[in-house]
C-alpha positions in Angstrom: 0.0 0.0 0.0 1.4 3.3 -1.1 2.4 5.7 1.6 0.6 9.0 1.7 2.9 11.8 0.8 3.5 14.1 3.6 2.1 17.5 3.2 4.7 20.2 3.3 4.2 22.7 5.9 3.3 26.1 4.7 6.2 28.6 5.0 6.0 30.2 8.3 4.7 33.8 8.3 7.4 36.4 9.0 6.6 38.4 12.1 6.5 42.1 11.1 5.4 43.5 14.4 8.8 45.1 14.8 8.0 47.5 12.0 5.6 49.5 14.2 8.1 50.6 16.9 10.7 51.1 14.1 8.3 53.5 12.3 7.6 55.2 15.6 11.3 55.7 16.2 11.8 57.1 12.7 8.9 59.5 13.4 10.4 60.6 16.6 13.8 61.1 15.0 12.2 63.1 12.2 10.5 65.2 14.9 13.7 65.8 16.8 15.6 66.9 13.6 12.7 69.3 12.7 12.8 70.7 16.3 16.5 71.1 16.2 16.3 72.9 12.8 13.5 75.1 14.0 15.3 75.9 17.2 18.3 77.1 15.3 16.0 79.8 13.9 14.8 82.8 15.9 11.2 82.7 14.5 9.2 82.3 17.7 5.9 82.1 15.8 7.1 79.1 13.8 8.0 77.3 17.0 4.6 78.0 18.5 2.9 76.5 15.4 5.1 73.4 15.5 4.3 73.0 19.2 0.6 72.8 18.4 1.1 70.3 15.6 3.3 67.9 17.5 1.0 68.1 20.5 -1.8 66.9 18.3 0.3 64.2 16.6 1.4 62.7 20.0 -2.1 62.7 21.5 -2.1 66.1 23.1 -0.6 67.1 26.4 1.7 69.8 27.3 4.6 70.1 24.8 8.0 71.2 25.8 7.9 73.4 22.8 5.3 75.5 24.6 8.0 76.6 27.0 9.4 80.1 26.3 12.1 80.0 23.7 15.6 81.0 25.0 16.2 82.6 21.6 14.3 85.8 21.2 13.6 87.8 18.1 16.4 90.2 17.3 14.0 92.7 15.9 12.4 93.5 19.2 13.7 96.7 20.9 13.6 95.0 24.2 16.2 92.5 23.0 18.8 95.2 22.7 21.1 95.4 25.7 22.1 98.9 26.9 25.5 98.4 25.4 24.0 97.6 22.0 21.8 100.7 22.2 24.8 102.8 23.1 26.8 101.5 20.2 23.9 102.0 17.8 23.6 105.7 18.9 27.3 106.3 18.5 27.4 104.7 15.1 24.4 106.6 13.9 26.0 109.8 15.0 29.2 109.0 13.2 27.3 108.2 10.0 25.6 111.6 10.2 29.0 113.3 10.6 30.2 111.3 7.6 27.3 112.6 5.6 28.2 116.2 6.5 31.8 115.4 5.5 30.5 114.2 2.1 28.5 117.5 1.7 31.6 119.5 2.5 33.8 117.5 0.1 31.2 118.1 -2.6 31.3 121.8 -1.8 35.0 121.8 -2.1 34.9 119.9 -5.4 32.3 122.1 -7.0 34.4 125.2 -6.2 37.7 123.4 -7.2 39.2 124.4 -3.9 41.0 121.2 -3.0 44.2 123.2 -2.4 42.6 125.5 0.1 40.2 123.1 2.0 40.6 119.8 3.6 38.3 117.5 5.7 39.1 114.8 8.1 37.2 112.6 10.7 39.0 112.9 14.0 38.3 111.6 17.6 36.9 115.1 18.3 34.6 115.3 15.3 34.7 116.4 11.7 37.5 118.8 11.1 37.4 121.2 8.2 40.7 123.0 7.6 40.8 126.3 5.5 44.0 127.9 4.4 43.8 131.5 5.8 45.2 132.9 2.5 41.7 132.7 0.9 40.0 134.3 3.9 42.4 137.0 5.1 45.1 139.4 3.8 48.5 139.2 5.6 48.4 140.7 9.0 44.6 141.3 8.9 41.6 139.7 10.6 38.9 141.0 8.3 37.5 138.4 5.9 38.0 139.2 2.2 34.7 140.3 0.7 35.0 138.0 -2.3 35.0 135.0 -0.1 32.0 135.8 2.0 29.6 134.0 -0.5 31.6 130.8 -0.1 31.4 131.1 3.7 27.6 131.3 3.3 27.5 128.1 1.2 29.6 126.4 3.9 27.2 127.6 6.5 24.3 125.9 4.7 26.2 122.6 5.0 26.6 123.0 8.7 22.9 123.1 9.4 21.8 119.9 11.3 18.9 118.7 13.5 19.6 118.6 16.4 22.2 121.3 16.0 25.8 120.5 16.7 28.4 122.6 18.5 31.0 124.1 16.2 34.4 125.3 17.3 36.3 127.7 15.0 40.1 127.9 15.7 42.6 130.3 14.3 46.3 129.5 13.7 49.2 131.6 12.4 52.9 131.1 11.4 55.7 132.6 13.5 56.0 135.8 11.5 55.1 138.7 13.8 51.5 139.9 13.4 52.4 143.5 12.8 51.5 146.8 14.5 47.8 146.3 14.6 48.0 143.3 17.0 49.9 142.7 20.1 50.7 139.1 19.2 50.0 136.3 16.8 47.7 134.9 19.5 45.5 138.0 19.3 45.4 137.8 15.5 44.4 134.2 15.5 41.6 134.7 18.0 40.1 137.7 16.1 40.3 135.7 12.8 38.4 132.8 14.4 35.8 135.1 16.0 35.2 136.9 12.7 34.8 133.7 10.7 32.6 132.0 13.2 30.3 135.1 13.3 30.2 135.1 9.5 29.1 131.5 9.5 26.2 131.6 11.9 25.0 135.0 10.6 24.9 133.6 7.0 22.1 131.1 7.8 19.1 131.8 10.1 19.0 128.1 10.9 22.3 128.3 12.7 22.4 129.5 16.3 25.3 131.6 17.5 25.1 129.9 20.9 26.3 126.7 19.2 29.5 128.4 18.0 32.7 129.1 19.9 36.0 130.6 18.9 39.6 130.2 20.0 43.1 130.9 18.8 46.6 129.4 19.3 48.7 131.8 17.3 51.9 130.0 16.2 51.8 127.5 19.1 50.2 124.6 17.2 52.2 124.4 14.0 51.6 121.5 11.7 54.6 122.2 9.5 58.1 123.8 10.0 58.0 127.5 10.0 61.5 127.8 8.3 60.1 127.4 4.8 57.5 129.4 2.8 55.4 126.3 2.2 55.5 125.3 5.9 54.4 128.8 7.0 51.5 128.7 4.5 50.3 125.4 6.0 50.4 126.8 9.5 48.3 129.8 8.6 44.9 128.3 8.8 41.4 128.3 10.3 39.9 125.1 11.5 36.1 124.4 11.8 35.4 121.5 14.2 31.9 120.0 13.9 31.5 118.1 17.2 29.7 114.8 17.7 26.4 114.5 19.7 27.2 111.1 21.1 30.5 109.8 22.6 31.9 106.3 21.9 30.4 105.0 25.1 26.9 106.0 24.0 26.5 109.0 26.3 25.6 112.5 25.3 28.7 114.5 24.4 29.5 117.0 27.2 29.8 119.8 24.6 26.2 119.3 23.6 23.9 122.1 24.6 
């Protein structure tokens, strides 16, 4: 009698239950990467929206994303430290001085007076240097009439809001001032006074209370006085336009 053939057992079914926790792990990893990416941004609104979404995905509850973000928006004024605000005020003031410098440089270029005018940004403010030969005759403190219109144009450039303090300083070479003055110091002071007065009177928007004058005679030479060229450089009038804010962010002491 023939033996019955044994039936082959069906292939055992592969247990795939491990896929469920594996998928959960991948989901969690994806969520972690998304959270890390979002946290690297400073968009608080985006973090809040993600908090709501993930709370719903993981069956509600309080999400750790609902806690205040340690990274705050850089656009908020409250985020700026006092030091940051001070630096911003100083930089803004320096930019405004630089704009005034550009205007003066343009004034110089238009009149082709590069040899008589010079500008420079210094620690004390914007310094405009004028060779005195275009303003005064030798040994005199009265401004030449033909240059008064140019002084008026310069005065227009000096208008600012709020107004800045302006210091006009006279300098001479070491040649004696002559019989009309007791010394070069007196000559330099009178030249500074006359030029400062001409500036603020040339524009009604300028206030004489913001102007001051001083003179140093031959005592602050910028070139040797033993040559004609050196003496010409030393005879000068300087107009210092002072800053409103110091480097530490405080109001400049010279501000009125």
